[in-house]
Structure formats: structure tokens, C-alpha cells
SERO-4910 file (N, C-alpha, C, O; in steps of 0.05 Angstrom, whole numbers):
BEGIN
 pado doro    nc1    nc2    nc3   cac1   cac2   cac3    cc1    cc2    cc3    oc1    oc2    oc3
  Met    A     17    -24      0      0      0      0     18     24      0     35     28     18
  Ser    A     14     41    -20     31     65    -22     20     87     -5     -5     88      0
  Thr    A     37    103      5     28    126     21     39    151      9     61    151     -2
  Cys    A     24    172     10     33    198      0     48    213     22     40    214     45
  Pro    A     70    224     14     85    239     35     69    263     44     54    275     29
  Leu    A     72    270     69     58    293     80     70    319     68     95    322     66
  Arg    A     53    337     61     62    362     49     66    383     71     49    386     89
  Arg    A     89    396     69     94    418     88     76    442     81     74    449     57
  Pro    A     62    454    100     45    477     93     62    499     80     85    503     87
  Ala    A     49    512     61     63    534     47     70    555     67     53    562     85
  Ala    A     94    566     65    102    587     83     86    612     78     82    620     55
  Thr    A     78    625    100     63    650     98     83    673     95    101    675    112
  Arg    A     79    689     75     98    711     71     89    734     89     67    744     88
  Ile    A    107    742    106    101    764    125    112    790    113    136    793    109
  Leu    A     94    808    107    102    833     95    112    852    116    100    853    138
  Pro    A    133    867    111    142    886    131    121    908    135    107    916    116
  Pro    A    118    918    159     98    939    164    106    964    149    129    970    144
  Met    A     85    979    142     90   1005    128    104   1024    147     96   1027    170
  Ser    A    126   1035    138    141   1053    156    126   1079    159    115   1090    140
  Gln    A    127   1090    183    114   1115    189    132   1138    179    157   1135    179
  Pro    A    121   1160    170    137   1183    161    153   1194    185    144   1195    207
  Thr    A    177   1203    179    193   1216    199    189   1246    197    181   1257    177
  Trp    A    193   1260    220    189   1288    221    212   1302    236    225   1289    253
  Gly    A    215   1327    231    236   1343    245    229   1372    244    209   1381    233
  Leu    A    246   1388    257    242   1416    260    267   1431    251    289   1421    253
  Val    A    263   1456    242    284   1475    238    277   1500    253    254   1510    251
  Ala    A    297   1512    267    292   1536    282    317   1553    283    339   1543    286
  Thr    A    314   1579    280    335   1598    284    331   1610    311    310   1622    317
  Ile    A    351   1608    329    347   1613    357    368   1632    369    392   1628    364
  Lys    A    359   1652    384    376   1668    401    363   1669    428    343   1683    432
  Ala    A    373   1653    447    360   1650    472    379   1639    493    402   1632    487
  Glu    A    370   1638    518    386   1626    539    388   1596    536    371   1584    522
  Thr    A    409   1584    547    414   1556    544    390   1539    553    382   1520    539
  Thr    A    378   1546    576    355   1530    586    332   1530    566    320   1510    562
  Asp    A    326   1554    555    304   1555    536    310   1539    510    292   1526    500
  Ile    A    335   1540    501    342   1525    477    339   1495    482    328   1480    466
  Leu    A    349   1485    505    348   1457    511    320   1448    518    312   1425    513
  Asn    A    304   1465    530    275   1459    535    262   1453    508    247   1434    505
  Phe    A    266   1471    489    254   1468    462    263   1441    450    246   1426    440
  Ala    A    289   1436    450    299   1411    438    288   1387    453    279   1368    440
  Ala    A    289   1387    480    281   1363    495    252   1357    491    244   1333    489
  His    A    235   1377    491    206   1372    487    201   1357    461    185   1338    460
  His    A    214   1366    439    208   1354    413    222   1328    409    213   1310    395
  Leu    A    245   1324    422    257   1297    422    239   1278    437    237   1255    429
  Asp    A    227   1287    458    209   1270    474    184   1262    457    173   1240    461
  Leu    A    176   1279    439    154   1272    421    162   1253    399    144   1242    386
  Gly    A    188   1250    394    196   1231    374    208   1244    349    209   1232    328
  Ala    A    216   1269    351    229   1282    328    253   1266    319    269   1257    335
  His    A    255   1262    293    277   1246    281    302   1264    278    325   1255    281
  Arg    A    298   1290    272    320   1309    270    311   1336    280    288   1345    274
  Leu    A    329   1350    294    325   1378    301    348   1393    289    371   1388    296
  His    A    342   1412    272    362   1429    260    361   1457    273    343   1472    268
  Ile    A    381   1462    289    381   1487    305    403   1505    293    426   1498    292
  Tyr    A    395   1529    285    413   1550    275    415   1570    298    396   1584    304
  Leu    A    439   1572    310    443   1591    332    448   1619    320    469   1623    307
  Asp    A    430   1638    326    433   1665    315    454   1681    330    462   1702    321
  Ala    A    462   1671    353    483   1683    369    499   1661    383    488   1640    389
  Asp    A    524   1665    387    541   1644    399    531   1637    427    525   1654    444
  Asn    A    529   1611    432    521   1600    458    536   1574    461    526   1553    455
  Pro    A    562   1575    471    578   1551    471    566   1528    487    569   1504    480
  Arg    A    552   1534    509    540   1513    526    518   1499    511    517   1474    510
  Ala    A    500   1514    498    478   1501    483    489   1487    459    480   1465    452
  Phe    A    509   1498    446    521   1486    422    532   1458    429    528   1439    415
  Ala    A    547   1457    452    559   1431    460    538   1411    466    540   1387    459
  Ala    A    516   1419    480    495   1400    487    481   1389    462    476   1365    460
  Leu    A    475   1407    444    461   1398    419    480   1381    402    471   1361    390
  Lys    A    504   1389    400    524   1375    383    527   1346    392    531   1328    375
  Ala    A    525   1342    418    530   1315    429    506   1297    425    508   1272    429
  His    A    482   1308    418    459   1291    416    456   1280    387    459   1295    368
  Pro    A    452   1254    384    452   1242    357    430   1252    339    432   1249    314
  Lys    A    409   1262    350    386   1271    333    386   1301    328    368   1311    314
  Cys    A    406   1315    338    407   1344    334    429   1352    315    451   1339    315
  Arg    A    424   1372    299    444   1383    281    444   1413    287    424   1427    285
  Val    A    468   1423    295    470   1451    304    489   1466    286    511   1456    280
  Thr    A    482   1491    279    498   1508    262    500   1535    276    480   1547    283
  Leu    A    525   1545    279    529   1572    290    529   1592    267    545   1590    248
  Cys    A    511   1611    268    509   1631    246    527   1654    252    518   1676    258
  Asp    A    553   1649    251    573   1670    256    580   1684    230    568   1680    209
  Asp    A    601   1701    231    608   1717    208    616   1699    185    610   1704    161
  Gly    A    630   1677    191    639   1658    170    615   1645    156    615   1641    132
  Tyr    A    594   1638    172    570   1626    161    557   1645    141    550   1637    119
  Trp    A    554   1670    149    540   1689    132    557   1698    108    546   1705     87
  Lys    A    583   1697    111    600   1703     88    596   1682     67    597   1688     43
  Arg    A    593   1657     75    588   1636     55    560   1638     43    556   1630     20
  Arg    A    541   1649     58    514   1650     48    507   1676     34    487   1679     20
  Gly    A    525   1696     37    519   1723     27    516   1742     50    523   1735     73
  Lys    A    505   1765     45    503   1785     66    483   1777     87    461   1767     81
  Arg    A    490   1781    112    472   1775    135    449   1796    136    455   1820    138
  Pro    A    424   1788    134    402   1807    136    401   1820    164    407   1807    184
  Glu    A    394   1845    164    393   1860    190    370   1850    207    373   1846    231
  Ala    A    347   1845    195    323   1836    211    325   1806    215    335   1791    198
  His    A    314   1797    237    315   1769    243    296   1752    227    301   1728    222
  Gln    A    274   1764    218    254   1749    202    266   1737    177    262   1713    172
  Pro    A    280   1753    160    292   1741    136    314   1721    142    319   1702    127
  Arg    A    328   1725    165    348   1705    173    335   1678    179    345   1657    171
  Gln    A    312   1679    192    298   1655    198    289   1640    172    293   1616    170
  Ser    A    278   1655    154    269   1643    129    292   1632    112    290   1611    100
  Met    A    314   1647    111    337   1637     96    348   1611    108    355   1593     93
  Asn    A    350   1610    134    361   1586    147    342   1562    143    351   1540    139
  Ala    A    316   1567    146    297   1545    143    298   1534    114    297   1510    111
  Thr    A    300   1551     94    301   1542     67    328   1528     61    329   1509     46
  His    A    349   1539     73    376   1526     71    375   1497     81    385   1479     68
  Cys    A    362   1493    104    359   1467    116    342   1449     98    349   1426     93
  Leu    A    320   1459     88    302   1444     72    315   1434     47    311   1411     38
  Asn    A    332   1450     35    344   1443      9    371   1429     12    382   1419     -8
  Lys    A    382   1429     36    408   1416     40    405   1386     43    411   1371     24
  Arg    A    395   1377     65    389   1349     70    376   1346     97    390   1340    117
  Pro    A    350   1351     99    338   1351    126    335   1324    139    332   1323    164
  Gln    A    338   1302    124    337   1275    135    311   1267    148    310   1250    166
  Val    A    289   1280    139    263   1273    149    243   1275    125    249   1287    105
  Asp    A    220   1263    129    199   1265    108    183   1290    110    173   1301     90
  Trp    A    181   1301    134    166   1326    139    182   1344    157    194   1335    177
  Leu    A    184   1370    150    200   1389    165    182   1413    172    169   1424    154
  Ala    A    182   1421    197    167   1445    206    187   1466    215    208   1461    225
  His    A    179   1491    210    195   1514    217    181   1529    240    160   1541    235
  Ile    A    191   1527    264    179   1540    287    200   1554    304    224   1553    298
  Asp    A    191   1569    325    209   1585    341    214   1571    368    201   1551    376
  Val    A    234   1582    383    242   1570    408    221   1571    429    221   1555    448
  Asp    A    202   1589    427    180   1591    447    154   1577    437    133   1583    448
  Glu    A    157   1560    418    134   1545    407    138   1515    410    160   1505    406
  Phe    A    117   1501    419    119   1473    426     96   1457    413     73   1463    419
  Leu    A    102   1438    397     81   1421    385     68   1405    407     81   1395    426
  Trp    A     41   1401    405     26   1386    425      5   1369    411    -18   1376    408
  Pro    A     14   1345    401     -5   1327    388    -24   1314    409    -17   1310    432
  Ala    A    -48   1308    400    -67   1293    417    -55   1266    423    -45   1253    405
  Pro    A    -57   1257    449    -45   1232    456    -54   1208    440    -39   1189    435
  Ala    A    -79   1209    431    -91   1186    416    -81   1185    387    -84   1164    374
  Thr    A    -70   1207    377    -61   1207    349    -33   1219    347    -30   1243    343
  Pro    A    -13   1203    351     15   1213    349     20   1227    323      6   1222    303
  Leu    A     40   1244    323     45   1260    300     51   1244    274     41   1251    253
  Pro    A     67   1222    275     71   1206    251     45   1196    239     41   1194    215
  Asp    A     26   1188    257      0   1178    247    -15   1201    233    -28   1196    212
  Gln    A    -14   1225    244    -28   1247    231    -16   1254    204    -30   1259    185
  Leu    A     11   1253    202     24   1259    177     19   1237    156     15   1242    133
  Ala    A     19   1212    166     14   1189    148    -15   1190    136    -20   1180    114
  Ala    A    -34   1202    151    -61   1203    142    -67   1225    122    -89   1226    110
  Leu    A    -48   1243    117    -52   1264     97    -53   1252     69    -38   1233     63
  Pro    A    -69   1263     51    -70   1254     24    -42   1255     11    -26   1273     17
  Pro    A    -36   1237     -8     -9   1236    -20     -1   1262    -33     23   1269    -34
  Gly    A    -20   1278    -43    -13   1302    -57     -9   1326    -39     -3   1348    -48
  Thr    A    -11   1323    -13     -9   1345      6     20   1355      6     39   1339     10
  Arg    A     24   1381      2     51   1392      1     59   1405     27     82   1404     35
  Ser    A     39   1416     42     45   1427     68     21   1424     86     -2   1421     76
  Ala    A     25   1426    112      3   1422    131      7   1442    154     29   1445    165
  Arg    A    -15   1456    161    -13   1477    181    -20   1467    209    -37   1449    213
  Ile    A     -6   1478    229    -11   1473    257    -22   1499    269     -9   1519    267
  Arg    A    -45   1498    281    -58   1522    292    -48   1528    320    -42   1509    336
  Pro    A    -45   1554    327    -33   1561    353    -53   1563    375    -76   1569    371
  Val    A    -42   1559    399    -55   1569    424    -34   1585    439    -10   1579    437
  Glu    A    -43   1605    454    -23   1624    466    -25   1621    496    -46   1621    508
  Ala    A     -1   1620    509      0   1616    538    -11   1641    552     -7   1664    543
  Met    A    -24   1636    574    -33   1658    592    -17   1657    618     -8   1636    627
  Ala    A    -13   1681    629      0   1683    655    -18   1671    677    -42   1675    676
  Pro    A     -7   1657    696    -23   1646    718    -35   1669    735    -21   1689    740
  Asp    A    -59   1665    744    -71   1684    763    -60   1677    791    -65   1654    800
  Pro    A    -46   1695    805    -35   1688    831    -56   1679    851    -51   1663    869
  Ala    A    -80   1689    848   -102   1683    866   -115   1656    859   -130   1645    876
  Asp    A   -111   1646    835   -124   1621    827   -106   1607    806   -113   1605    782
  Pro    A    -82   1597    814    -63   1586    795    -72   1559    785    -89   1546    797
  Pro    A    -60   1550    762    -66   1524    752    -53   1502    769    -38   1508    788
  Ala    A    -59   1477    763    -46   1455    777    -16   1456    773     -7   1466    752
  Pro    A      0   1446    792     29   1446    789     38   1433    763     29   1411    756
  Gly    A     56   1447    749     66   1437    723     48   1443    700     56   1437    677
  His    A     24   1453    705      5   1459    683      5   1489    677     15   1505    692
  Ala    A     -6   1496    653     -9   1523    645    -35   1526    629    -43   1507    616
  Trp    A    -48   1549    631    -71   1554    615    -63   1567    588    -45   1584    587
  Phe    A    -76   1558    567    -72   1569    540    -99   1578    529   -119   1566    535
  Lys    A    -98   1599    513   -122   1609    499   -120   1602    470    -99   1602    458
  Gly    A   -143   1595    458   -145   1590    430   -164   1610    417   -173   1629    430
  Cys    A   -169   1607    391   -188   1624    377   -198   1609    353   -186   1589    344
  Ser    A   -220   1619    342   -231   1607    318   -212   1611    294   -199   1632    292
  Arg    A   -211   1591    276   -195   1594    252   -209   1610    230   -197   1618    210
  Tyr    A   -235   1616    234   -252   1630    214   -254   1659    222   -262   1666    244
  Gln    A   -247   1676    203   -243   1705    209   -268   1718    221   -266   1731    242
  Gly    A   -291   1714    209   -315   1727    219   -323   1717    246   -329   1733    264
  Glu    A   -323   1691    250   -329   1679    276   -308   1688    297   -316   1694    319
  Arg    A   -283   1689    289   -262   1698    308   -267   1726    317   -264   1733    340
  Arg    A   -274   1744    298   -279   1772    305   -302   1774    325   -300   1789    345
  Asp    A   -324   1760    320   -347   1762    338   -341   1750    365   -348   1762    386
  Gln    A   -328   1728    366   -321   1716    392   -301   1733    408   -303   1735    432
  Thr    A   -282   1744    394   -262   1761    407   -275   1785    421   -267   1792    443
  Ala    A   -294   1796    408   -308   1819    420   -322   1811    446   -324   1828    464
  Gln    A   -332   1787    447   -346   1778    471   -327   1769    493   -332   1773    517
  Ile    A   -304   1757    485   -285   1747    505   -269   1770    517   -262   1769    541
  Tyr    A   -262   1790    501   -245   1812    509   -260   1838    504   -254   1852    485
  Pro    A   -279   1845    522   -297   1867    516   -283   1895    514   -293   1912    500
  Thr    A   -260   1899    527   -247   1925    526   -230   1928    501   -231   1948    488
  Tyr    A   -214   1907    496   -194   1909    475   -199   1892    450   -183   1891    432
  Gly    A   -222   1878    450   -228   1860    428   -225   1870    400   -213   1856    383
  Pro    A   -234   1895    394   -231   1905    366   -202   1907    357   -197   1909    333
  His    A   -183   1908    375   -155   1912    368   -139   1886    369   -114   1887    366
  Leu    A   -152   1863    374   -137   1838    378   -144   1818    357   -168   1815    349
  His    A   -124   1804    347   -129   1781    329   -135   1757    347   -117   1743    356
  Gly    A   -161   1751    351   -169   1728    366   -161   1729    395   -162   1708    409
  Gly    A   -155   1753    405   -146   1755    433   -116   1749    436   -106   1750    459
  Phe    A   -102   1744    415    -74   1737    416    -57   1763    414    -65   1782    401
  Leu    A    -34   1762    427    -15   1784    423      4   1777    400     17   1795    388
  Ser    A      6   1752    393     23   1743    371      5   1732    348    -18   1740    346
  His    A     17   1715    332      4   1707    307    -19   1687    312    -18   1672    332
  Val    A    -39   1688    295    -60   1668    295    -57   1649    271    -72   1630    268
  Ala    A    -37   1654    254    -34   1639    229    -23   1611    235    -28   1592    220
  Gly    A     -7   1608    256      5   1582    262     30   1578    245     40   1597    233
  Lys    A     40   1554    244     64   1547    229     58   1522    211     37   1510    214
  Val    A     77   1515    194     71   1494    175     93   1472    175    117   1478    179
  Phe    A     84   1448    170    102   1426    161    102   1426    131     82   1432    118
  Ile    A    125   1420    120    128   1418     91    138   1390     84    156   1380     98
  Arg    A    127   1378     64    137   1352     55    163   1356     41    165   1372     22
  Thr    A    184   1343     49    211   1347     38    214   1334     11    197   1317      3
  Gly    A    235   1341     -3    241   1329    -29    225   1341    -52    226   1329    -74
  Gln    A    211   1363    -48    196   1376    -70    214   1397    -83    228   1411    -70
  Pro    A    212   1399   -110    229   1418   -123    220   1447   -119    196   1452   -115
  Asp    A    239   1465   -119    233   1494   -118    216   1501    -93    197   1517    -95
  Ala    A    222   1489    -70    207   1493    -46    223   1512    -28    247   1513    -28
  Ala    A    208   1528    -12    220   1546      7    202   1548     31    178   1544     30
  Leu    A    214   1555     54    200   1559     79    202   1588     87    224   1599     88
  Arg    A    180   1600     94    180   1626    107    171   1622    136    172   1600    146
  Ile    A    163   1643    149    157   1641    177    130   1626    182    128   1610    200
  His    A    110   1632    165     83   1621    169     74   1604    146     52   1592    148
  Asn    A     89   1602    124     79   1589    100    101   1574     85    125   1579     89
  Ala    A     92   1555     69    110   1541     50    105   1553     22     83   1561     15
  Phe    A    127   1555      7    126   1567    -20    137   1547    -40    155   1531    -34
  Phe    A    124   1547    -64    133   1530    -86    134   1546   -111    115   1560   -118
  Asp    A    157   1546   -124    161   1562   -148    155   1592   -142    144   1606   -160
  Gly    A    161   1600   -118    157   1628   -111    129   1636   -103    124   1659    -96
  Ala    A    111   1617   -103     83   1623    -96     76   1608    -70     83   1585    -66
  Arg    A     61   1621    -53     53   1610    -28     33   1587    -32     15   1589    -49
  Asp    A     36   1565    -17     17   1543    -18     -9   1554     -7    -11   1559     18
  Ser    A    -29   1558    -24    -54   1571    -15    -74   1552     -3    -94   1561      8
  Asp    A    -68   1526     -3    -88   1507      7    -74   1485     23    -76   1461     16
  Pro    A    -59   1492     44    -47   1471     60    -68   1455     76    -89   1465     82
  Ala    A    -61   1430     82    -78   1415    100    -76   1427    128    -59   1444    133
  Thr    A    -93   1418    146    -91   1426    174    -89   1401    192   -105   1383    189
  Leu    A    -69   1401    209    -66   1380    228    -84   1386    252    -75   1399    271
  Thr    A   -109   1377    250   -129   1385    270   -124   1373    297   -134   1383    317
  Asp    A   -107   1352    299   -102   1339    325    -75   1348    337    -65   1334    355
  Thr    A    -64   1370    327    -39   1380    339    -43   1410    344    -52   1425    326
  Leu    A    -34   1419    367    -34   1448    374     -5   1457    373     14   1442    377
  Leu    A     -2   1483    369     24   1496    371     23   1514    396     11   1536    395
  Cys    A     34   1505    418     33   1519    443     54   1541    443     79   1536    442
  His    A     45   1566    442     63   1589    440     66   1603    467     47   1614    478
  Leu    A     90   1603    477     96   1616    503    104   1645    498    126   1654    505
  His    A     86   1660    485     92   1687    477     91   1706    501    107   1725    503
  Ala    A     72   1702    518     68   1720    541     62   1703    566     40   1706    577
  Pro    A     80   1686    575     74   1667    596     72   1680    624     61   1668    642
  Asp    A     83   1704    627     80   1719    652     88   1748    647    101   1754    626
  Trp    A     81   1765    666     86   1794    662    116   1800    658    123   1815    640
  Asn    A    133   1789    675    162   1796    674    174   1789    647    189   1804    635
  Arg    A    168   1764    637    180   1756    611    168   1772    588    182   1779    569
  Trp    A    142   1778    590    130   1794    569    142   1822    568    148   1833    547
  Arg    A    145   1834    592    156   1861    593    185   1862    584    193   1882    571
  Ala    A    200   1841    589    228   1841    581    231   1840    550    250   1851    539
  Ala    A    212   1828    537    213   1825    508    197   1848    494    199   1850    469
  Tyr    A    182   1863    509    163   1882    497    176   1903    479    167   1907    456
  Arg    A    198   1916    488    210   1938    472    220   1928    445    217   1941    425
  Phe    A    234   1904    445    244   1893    420    221   1887    401    222   1892    378
  Arg    A    200   1874    412    177   1867    395    164   1892    384    154   1892    361
  Leu    A    163   1913    399    150   1938    390    166   1951    367    155   1962    349
  Glu    A    192   1949    369    210   1962    350    216   1944    326    218   1954    303
  Gln    A    220   1918    330    229   1901    308    213   1875    305    216   1861    285
  Gly    A    197   1867    325    185   1841    325    155   1842    318    147   1856    300
  Ser    A    140   1826    333    112   1821    326     93   1845    331     70   1844    324
  Tyr    A    103   1866    344     87   1890    348     98   1914    332     90   1937    336
  Arg    A    116   1909    313    129   1930    299    109   1946    282     87   1936    274
  Asp    A    116   1970    276     99   1988    259     96   1976    231    115   1964    221
  Gly    A     73   1979    219     69   1970    192     52   1945    190     42   1938    169
  Leu    A     49   1930    212     32   1906    212      2   1915    213     -4   1935    226
  Lys    A    -15   1899    200    -43   1907    198    -58   1902    223    -52   1884    238
  Pro    A    -78   1919    229    -96   1914    251   -116   1892    243   -118   1885    220
  Pro    A   -131   1881    263   -152   1862    256   -173   1874    237   -179   1898    239
  Ser    A   -183   1858    218   -204   1868    200   -230   1872    216   -236   1855    233
  Ser    A   -245   1892    210   -270   1897    223   -289   1912    204   -279   1926    186
  Pro    A   -315   1908    207   -334   1922    189   -331   1952    190   -335   1966    170
  Thr    A   -324   1963    213   -323   1992    217   -295   2002    211   -291   2026    207
  Gly    A   -275   1984    212   -248   1993    206   -235   2009    228   -216   2025    223
  Asp    A   -245   2006    253   -235   2023    275   -214   2009    292   -206   2019    313
  Gly    A   -205   1985    284   -186   1971    300   -158   1983    298   -151   1993    276
  Leu    A   -143   1982    319   -115   1991    319    -96   1968    316   -102   1946    325
  Ser    A    -73   1973    303    -52   1953    303    -41   1950    331    -45   1968    348
  Met    A    -26   1929    336    -14   1925    362      5   1948    368      7   1958    391
  Asn    A     20   1957    348     39   1979    352     24   2005    360     32   2018    379
  Ala    A      2   2011    346    -13   2035    352    -27   2033    380    -28   2052    395
  Leu    A    -37   2009    386    -50   2005    412    -31   2009    435    -36   2023    454
  Phe    A     -8   1995    434     11   1997    456     23   2025    458     28   2035    480
  Thr    A     28   2038    435     38   2066    436     17   2084    449     25   2102    465
  Leu    A     -8   2080    443    -29   2096    455    -31   2091    485    -33   2110    501
  Leu    A    -29   2066    494    -31   2059    522     -7   2072    537    -11   2083    559
  Glu    A     16   2070    526     40   2081    540     38   2111    542     45   2123    562
  Ser    A     28   2124    521     26   2153    522      5   2162    541      6   2184    552
  Asp    A    -15   2145    546    -36   2152    565    -28   2149    594    -32   2168    610
  Asn    A    -17   2126    601    -10   2122    629     14   2104    633     17   2091    654
  Gly    A     32   2104    614     58   2091    618     56   2061    623     38   2047    612
  Glu    A     74   2051    640     75   2022    645     50   2012    660     43   1989    657
  Ala    A     37   2029    676     13   2021    690     -9   2013    670    -24   1994    675
  Ala    A    -10   2027    648    -30   2020    627    -24   1994    614    -42   1978    608
  Leu    A      2   1989    609     10   1963    597      4   1940    616     -6   1919    608
  Glu    A      8   1944    642      3   1923    662    -27   1918    664    -35   1895    667
  Ser    A    -43   1939    663    -72   1935    664    -81   1919    640    -98   1901    642
  Phe    A    -71   1926    616    -77   1911    592    -69   1881    595    -85   1864    589
  Phe    A    -45   1876    605    -36   1849    608    -53   1833    627    -59   1810    622
  Thr    A    -62   1846    649    -79   1832    668   -105   1824    656   -115   1802    660
  Glu    A   -117   1842    640   -143   1836    628   -142   1816    605   -160   1800    602
  Val    A   -121   1817    588   -120   1802    564   -104   1776    566   -110   1756    554
  Cys    A    -83   1777    583    -63   1755    583    -62   1739    609    -46   1721    611
  Thr    A    -77   1746    629    -76   1732    655   -101   1714    657   -123   1723    652
  Ala    A    -96   1689    665   -117   1669    666   -135   1672    691   -135   1654    708
  Thr    A   -149   1694    693   -167   1698    715   -191   1679    711   -197   1670    688
  Pro    A   -206   1673    732   -230   1656    729   -250   1667    708   -261   1652    693
  Asp    A   -254   1694    708   -273   1705    689   -264   1701    660   -280   1693    643
  Leu    A   -238   1706    654   -229   1702    627   -230   1673    619   -237   1666    597
  Arg    A   -223   1655    638   -224   1626    632   -253   1618    626   -257   1602    608
  Asp    A   -272   1629    641   -300   1622    636   -308   1631    608   -322   1616    594
  Arg    A   -300   1655    600   -308   1665    574   -295   1648    552   -308   1642    531
  Leu    A   -270   1641    555   -257   1624    535   -270   1597    533   -274   1586    512
  Ala    A   -276   1585    557   -287   1558    557   -315   1558    544   -323   1538    532
  Arg    A   -329   1580    545   -356   1581    533   -354   1576    503   -373   1566    491
  Phe    A   -332   1584    490   -328   1580    462   -309   1558    455   -302   1554    432
  Gly    A   -301   1542    475   -283   1519    470   -255   1527    465   -240   1513    452
  His    A   -246   1550    476   -219   1561    470   -201   1560    495   -180   1574    495
  Leu    A   -208   1545    515   -191   1543    539   -177   1516    539   -190   1496    535
  His    A   -151   1517    543   -135   1492    542   -117   1491    567   -103   1510    574
  Asp    A   -117   1468    580   -101   1462    604    -79   1443    595    -85   1420    589
  Ile    A    -54   1452    594    -32   1436    583     -8   1435    602     -1   1455    614
  Ala    A      3   1411    605     27   1408    622     51   1401    604     54   1378    597
  Leu    A     67   1420    598     90   1416    581    113   1401    596    127   1385    584
  Asp    A    116   1407    622    135   1392    639    163   1394    627    177   1374    624
  Leu    A    172   1418    621    197   1422    606    222   1415    623    241   1404    612
  Asp    A    221   1420    648    245   1414    665    251   1384    665    274   1376    663
  Ala    A    230   1368    667    234   1339    668    244   1329    641    261   1311    640
  Lys    A    234   1340    620    244   1332    593    273   1340    588    288   1325    577
  Arg    A    280   1364    597    308   1372    594    326   1354    610    348   1347    601
  Ala    A    318   1346    634    334   1328    651    337   1301    638    357   1288    641
  Arg    A    316   1292    623    317   1266    611    335   1266    586    350   1246    582
  His    A    335   1287    571    350   1286    546    377   1300    548    396   1294    532
  Phe    A    380   1319    567    405   1333    570    412   1334    600    413   1355    612
  Pro    A    418   1310    612    421   1308    641    444   1325    652    444   1333    675
  Lys    A    464   1331    635    487   1347    644    480   1377    646    495   1393    657
  Tyr    A    456   1385    637    449   1413    634    424   1419    649    409   1437    641
  Val    A    418   1405    670    394   1410    686    397   1436    702    378   1444    716
***
């Protein structure tokens, strides 16, 4: 009686999992060592594959810390650097854009690159990590916007939980934003972009490897034209520590008024009546009226997380309680620099 040999089951082919897109940041920074390393540590903790830091001023301690980290690339923008690049722009904004585009076109070593500042921190929703959000974008997406929330100063009489901070948001739609701002900030609403002292535009990720691409401060450009229809990463916030307390805001105020985000020439919020003031005009008027006391009164009403302001923000879904925990992250990634 013949018997048939037993057949070995066919081997199942195991396909490798689809790799998630990698992401990184580029930033031009002039700041204290602790602030620079807080910025780097937070984003390394999120899983950044590369951080490209261009130091706008010499900082040997920060340079050494970043240089020693395998995921950081640090460049000192000294006289030799700018001699190789051409003339150093006087204003910091074009220096930021030039460095970001230099990084983008050199070899960023990531699939997606975002251009943000040292006081800005990405905050993806825990349920949807950043690589998942980027992977979900349609294949033709060239850039993706992250919407900002702005830090508020703690109210000494009613502070947030330890390690936490309150942030304010605003509507992304201009008409709705204008109406809500008037209700949330009854005194200064007509002169504020969504109640923010800084930008409401947010920042962008750009898909790398695209020809004729450039990065500016708030937008991606292709063939010299702004990407007019970027996607939006709805599950990620850009936490902006623009005015986290009175002392830090006051220390940066004069520079911002003369050269930064409050400089003359920037447009006021759009309004049907056209009576809104630019930030430069508003602050100049306040100072001429009652000096520093007027500025402090403005800061208390607009930038301090009092219970009343928090209630008004929460009514429109614009109140955010976030724990960045920067000291712990810096200790984890740069233990020699705690």
C-alpha cells in the first residue's frame, strides 16, 4: 500500500509593516541655554527624528549639548557662516526664512519638516501621534498647518495645577473669530487678532524632497508662490509661550515693539467699521496715556488666566489646560544641563 508523503504547509509571507513618516524641525534661535534645551528636549520627547538648530548668536554651552545629541544638528550663524551665504540680513525674520530654506534644500533627513520658534511647542493629541497624523494626509499634500494656542500668565489668586499652564485659542474662521473676540475681550477685542498678542496663522510642516520649495515664517512656498491650500493637522496644537508671565513679556516688549511682532506696519484686525488699531498703535497709545501702568492693566485683562477670562474662553471651546513639563524633559535628554 503506497502512502503519499505529508506536504509541508506553504510558508506564509510576512510583509514588513508600512514605515511611518519621519518628522523634524528647523529653528533659528537666540535664547538662553535653558530655553534652547527645553525646546529641543520637548520635541525629542515627542519623537522628532531630526532637530536642525541654527544659533543666531554664539552660545557655547547650548552648542555643545546639541552637538552631542545624535538627533540634533546645530549650526552657528557666525560671520563665516553668513560670508558663505551672502550678506547677513539685518532683521531676524529674513534670517529665519533663509536658514529654514537652507535646511530644507540641504538634506533635512526627514519626510516632513516644520519651521517653528524656540517659544513654540508642538502638542499632538495623545490618541493620534504626529507620525499617524502625517501618514493620514493625502499623498498630494505639500504642506500642513498647525494652529496656535497662546499661553496665559497664571492668576496668583487662582493658579493652575502644578506643572500645568492655561492656554487660549481662537476660531480659525475670520468672521467667527472677530465676533467671539469681541465677547471674550470686551475692552480690547476690536484691536486683537483672536485675543492673541502674537500670530494666529500658526506654522507649517512641509513635505521634503519637493522641487523649488522654500519655507517662510508662516507658510510654504513652491516656485515662488505660497501654498494657498495647506492641509490642517487638526489633532496638533502649537503651544506658543509668547506671554507666559508679566516679567518675561515686559522684558521682550520693547524689542517686539520696534522690530518684532508689534512693529509698525503690521495690519490691525479686520472689522466692518475699520476702527481697530494695530498692536503697535494700541501699545503706543496705552503708553502715552498712562505709561507702564496702562500696559500692566492691559496684560492683566487680556493675558492673565483669571477665572472670568477662563470662563469666557471655555464658553467658546478656547480654553486649554496643558502640562509641558519642560524641566523633566530637559533632565531626561540633557542630564548634564539640568
